[in-house]
C-alpha positions, 0 to 999 in steps of 0.5 A: 499499500502507498499512501501519499499526502499532497499540499502547498508549502506549510499545509501540514504535510509532514505533521500529518504524515507523522501522526498517520504513521504512528496511528496506523503503524505505516512506514513514513517517507519524508521530503529531505528538505534539510538534506537538499543542496539546492534549496537555500540557493534556490530561495536566494536566486530562484531563476538561476537554481530553479531547474537544478532544484526541480531535477533534484526533487524529481530524482529523489521522489522517483527513487522514493516511489520505486523503494515504496513499490519494492519494499512490500510494506504500507508507506505514507509519503510526504509530497508526491512526484506529481506536485513537482511536475504539475505545480512547482515546475510550471509555476516557475516557468510561468513566472519566467524563473525557468526557461522554456527549454529547461521546462520542456527538458524537465517535463519530458524527463517526468513523463518518462519516470511517470510511465515507470511507476504506479500512482499512490493507492490513495492520495490525500490532498491538504487544502489550505488558504494562504493565511493558513500557509503563512502562519504555519511557515512562520511557526516552523521558522525555517530560515530559507522560507523567510523569502517566500512571497504571498503571490508565490504561495497563491499561484501555487494554490491555484495550481493545486486546485487545478491539478486536484480537480483533474486528478484521475490516477487513483483514489483521493480525498480532500481535507480542508485544513484551515479549521483543523488543529490536528496537533492539539485537537484529537477530534480533528485528527479523528475526522481525517482518520475516519475519511481515510478508513472509509477509503482504504478498507476496500483497498486492503481486501 
């Protein structure tokens, strides 16, 4: 079983991944933001480092999905390979921060990788407004995220919404996180778990 959590920067993917892994005794696969050699440079100069960063993410995520499918365990993954290709890279291209040549090169590489992997058995999309994203980003206090602009988060949110409405690769649920506090309110986490249970019961049969 491969469960994946999708959502914008600051939507709570890592927190929910940890809580669900603990609840269901699933293996958690996290995005290695702290080990990423390009992130700091990217936020300092997006135009120079956008292609390098996206290829790094693509390679990392592809390796993760292969490991998940070969591992024989139920895994919950923090962020999907689709978000890089359908949200972050096109957004950088549209903002003039990635050249058309680099974007086309990147996307053809993604399509090749996509043909070699299976989609998650269940996708969980965390929908959050920009104020919620900003609050969460400030709360965790990563220095390199201080430079993220509101219009950047807004553009990403718009792309997320467009992507999830056309997602047809497998089962998915949408969770509105603006009014949830899964860290401090067990009832909020319980609501999410009940939604997941209703989806995955059929998958385990």
